[in-house]
C-alpha positions as CSV (number, residue, x, y, z in Angstrom):
1,M,32.6,37.4,-93.0
2,Q,31.1,35.2,-90.2
3,N,33.6,33.8,-87.8
4,T,33.1,30.0,-87.9
5,E,36.0,29.0,-85.6
6,I,35.2,26.5,-82.9
7,Q,37.2,25.8,-79.7
8,I,38.2,22.2,-80.0
9,S,39.6,20.2,-77.1
10,E,40.6,17.2,-79.2
11,I,39.8,15.1,-82.3
12,F,40.5,11.4,-82.3
13,Y,39.6,8.1,-83.9
14,S,38.4,5.3,-81.7
15,I,35.3,3.1,-81.1
16,Q,32.2,4.3,-79.4
17,G,32.2,3.1,-75.8
18,E,28.6,3.6,-74.7
19,G,25.1,3.6,-76.0
20,L,23.2,1.8,-78.8
21,L,26.1,2.3,-81.2
22,A,28.8,0.9,-78.9
23,G,31.7,-0.7,-80.8
24,R,31.3,1.5,-83.9
25,A,34.6,2.9,-85.2
26,S,34.0,6.7,-85.1
27,V,35.8,10.0,-85.2
28,F,35.2,12.0,-82.0
29,I,35.2,15.8,-82.1
30,R,35.3,17.1,-78.6
31,L,34.2,20.8,-78.2
32,A,35.5,22.8,-75.3
33,G,33.3,24.4,-72.7
34,C,30.6,23.2,-70.3
35,P,28.5,25.0,-67.7
36,L,28.1,21.9,-65.5
37,R,30.5,20.4,-63.0
38,C,29.3,16.9,-62.5
39,N,30.9,14.8,-59.7
40,Y,31.8,12.0,-62.0
41,C,33.0,14.0,-65.1
42,D,35.8,12.1,-66.8
43,T,36.7,14.9,-69.3
44,K,37.4,17.8,-66.9
45,Y,40.1,19.0,-69.3
46,A,37.3,20.0,-71.7
47,L,35.2,22.0,-69.2
48,D,37.0,25.4,-69.7
49,A,35.7,27.1,-72.8
50,R,39.3,28.2,-73.6
51,A,40.7,24.6,-73.5
52,G,42.3,23.3,-76.6
53,T,42.6,25.2,-79.9
54,K,40.4,27.4,-82.1
55,M,39.8,25.7,-85.4
56,S,37.9,26.6,-88.5
57,I,35.3,24.1,-89.7
58,D,37.4,23.4,-92.7
59,E,40.4,22.6,-90.4
60,I,38.2,20.3,-88.4
61,M,36.9,18.5,-91.4
62,K,40.4,18.0,-92.7
63,K,41.3,16.1,-89.6
64,V,38.0,14.2,-89.6
65,M,38.3,13.1,-93.2
66,K,41.7,11.7,-92.6
67,H,39.9,8.6,-91.3
68,S,37.1,8.5,-94.0
69,P,34.6,7.8,-91.2
70,K,31.1,6.4,-91.5
71,Y,30.4,7.6,-87.9
72,A,31.3,10.7,-86.0
73,V,30.5,11.8,-82.4
74,I,30.3,15.5,-81.5
75,T,30.9,15.6,-77.8
76,G,32.3,17.9,-75.1
77,G,32.2,19.7,-72.9
78,E,28.6,20.5,-73.8
79,P,28.5,20.8,-77.7
80,M,24.9,22.1,-77.8
81,I,26.1,25.5,-76.4
82,S,28.4,26.0,-79.4
83,P,27.0,28.7,-81.7
84,H,28.4,26.9,-84.8
85,I,27.3,23.4,-84.1
86,S,24.7,23.5,-86.9
87,L,27.4,24.5,-89.5
88,L,29.7,21.7,-88.3
89,C,26.8,19.1,-88.6
90,E,26.0,20.4,-92.1
91,K,29.6,20.0,-93.2
92,M,29.8,16.5,-91.9
93,K,26.5,15.5,-93.4
94,E,27.8,16.7,-96.8
95,N,30.3,13.8,-96.5
96,N,27.6,11.3,-95.6
97,I,28.7,10.8,-92.0
98,H,26.3,9.5,-89.4
99,I,26.3,12.1,-86.6
100,T,25.8,11.5,-82.9
101,I,25.7,14.4,-80.6
102,E,26.5,13.7,-76.9
103,T,24.7,16.2,-74.7
104,A,23.5,16.6,-71.1
105,G,20.2,17.7,-72.5
106,I,20.3,21.2,-71.0
107,K,19.8,23.1,-74.3
108,F,17.4,22.4,-77.2
109,V,18.6,23.5,-80.7
110,S,16.3,22.8,-83.6
111,G,17.1,21.7,-87.1
112,L,20.5,20.1,-86.6
113,A,21.6,17.5,-89.1
114,C,21.9,14.9,-86.3
115,D,21.2,11.2,-86.7
116,L,21.3,10.3,-83.0
117,M,20.9,12.7,-80.1
118,S,22.6,10.9,-77.3
119,I,21.3,12.6,-74.1
120,S,22.6,12.0,-70.6
121,P,20.1,13.7,-68.2
122,K,21.7,14.4,-64.9
123,T,20.2,12.9,-61.7
124,S,21.1,14.1,-58.2
125,N,24.2,11.8,-58.1
126,A,25.8,14.3,-60.5
127,C,25.8,17.1,-58.0
128,D,25.0,15.6,-54.6
129,G,22.3,18.2,-54.1
130,Q,25.0,20.8,-53.3
131,Q,24.5,22.8,-56.5
132,D,21.6,24.2,-58.4
133,K,19.7,21.1,-59.7
134,D,17.7,23.3,-62.1
135,K,20.9,23.9,-63.9
136,Y,21.6,20.2,-64.3
137,L,18.1,19.0,-65.4
138,K,15.9,21.0,-67.7
139,I,12.8,19.0,-68.6
140,D,11.5,21.6,-71.2
141,Q,14.8,21.3,-73.1
142,L,14.8,17.5,-72.9
143,K,11.3,17.4,-74.3
144,G,12.4,19.5,-77.3
145,L,15.3,17.1,-77.9
146,V,13.4,13.8,-77.7
147,G,10.5,15.3,-79.6
148,N,12.6,16.4,-82.6
149,Y,15.4,13.9,-82.9
150,D,16.1,10.2,-82.9
151,Y,17.4,9.8,-79.4
152,Q,18.9,7.6,-76.7
153,L,18.7,8.5,-73.0
154,K,21.8,7.4,-71.0
155,F,21.6,7.5,-67.2
156,V,24.6,7.0,-64.9
157,I,23.6,4.8,-62.0
158,E,25.6,4.7,-58.7
159,K,23.1,3.1,-56.4
160,I,19.7,1.4,-56.7
161,E,17.9,4.5,-55.5
162,D,19.0,6.4,-58.6
163,V,16.4,4.4,-60.7
164,A,13.5,6.2,-59.0
165,E,14.8,9.5,-60.6
166,V,15.1,7.8,-64.0
167,H,11.5,6.8,-63.8
168,Q,10.5,10.3,-62.8
169,I,12.3,11.9,-65.7
170,V,10.9,9.3,-68.2
171,D,7.4,10.0,-66.8
172,Y,7.9,13.7,-67.2
173,L,8.9,13.3,-70.8
174,K,6.0,11.1,-71.7
175,D,5.8,8.4,-74.4
176,I,9.4,7.5,-74.2
177,D,10.6,4.3,-75.9
178,R,12.1,2.2,-73.1
179,S,14.4,0.5,-75.6
180,K,16.1,3.8,-75.9
181,V,16.5,4.3,-72.1
182,L,20.0,3.0,-71.1
183,L,21.5,2.5,-67.7
184,M,25.2,2.4,-67.1
185,P,27.3,2.0,-64.0
186,Q,29.1,5.0,-62.5
187,A,32.7,3.8,-62.5
188,G,36.1,5.4,-62.7
189,D,38.0,2.3,-63.7
190,V,37.4,-1.2,-65.0
191,S,37.4,-2.9,-61.5
192,E,34.6,-0.6,-60.3
193,Y,32.8,-1.1,-63.6
194,I,32.9,-4.9,-63.2
195,K,31.8,-4.7,-59.6
196,K,28.8,-2.5,-60.3
197,S,27.6,-4.0,-63.6
198,P,25.6,-6.9,-62.1
199,L,23.4,-4.4,-60.2
200,I,22.8,-2.4,-63.3
201,V,21.9,-5.6,-65.2
202,E,19.3,-6.5,-62.6
203,L,17.9,-3.0,-62.6
204,C,17.5,-3.2,-66.4
205,K,15.8,-6.6,-66.2
206,A,13.4,-5.3,-63.5
207,N,12.5,-2.1,-65.2
208,G,12.6,-2.8,-68.9
209,F,15.6,-0.6,-69.6
210,V,18.7,-1.4,-71.6
211,F,22.2,-2.0,-70.2
212,S,24.9,0.3,-71.7
213,P,28.5,-0.9,-71.7
214,R,31.3,1.5,-71.0
215,L,33.9,0.0,-73.3
216,Q,36.4,2.9,-72.8
217,L,36.9,1.6,-69.2
218,V,37.4,-2.0,-70.4
219,F,40.0,-1.0,-73.1
220,G,41.6,1.7,-71.2
221,E,43.0,4.8,-73.0
222,T,41.5,4.9,-76.5
223,R,42.4,8.4,-77.6
224,P,45.3,8.1,-79.9
225,A,46.8,11.4,-81.3
226,E,44.6,12.3,-84.2
């Protein structure tokens, strides 16, 4: 019998903090394991593929359905590297749940029952040029994702120069809907978020992109126990 256990870092019920669905009450399923080590990662506890607990898909769904959610977010870590992500999506779709997958865009998987592929391509501010950039940005994989799923592209912006890289990636991908390109401030706390947000607003106005909030910083800790 096929082993359908997935390493789960945590499952919690909160609101979406970022992107086009910000504010929606959702169940978050955080898968463990990620090959990237971004400078600004705020979920380092989920980087190790052994973090958390192995759970069967039935066990995951039992926790998810406690909240009777309309929306769910599969996140990580990097969920697209999970060999069982398609089975998890199928099970949630059987329960008429809107599925968002949060990914760095480093791996394309076809045929997922995914309603919104939320892609956060990594610019050089993620690795300071000290690591292998080809590992962080894979244009061919990104093309597969935006060509096969409804998508949003979320970019973390630290300084004004970062926008040049956003334009370069958007140009590489071709025919990208700018209403689906979101900029959000790189911030570790609410004071930094407030300080940097006016710059991001001006960059959005000047470039035709969309400002993404980061509500998790505004509201503080929003990960109640299950």
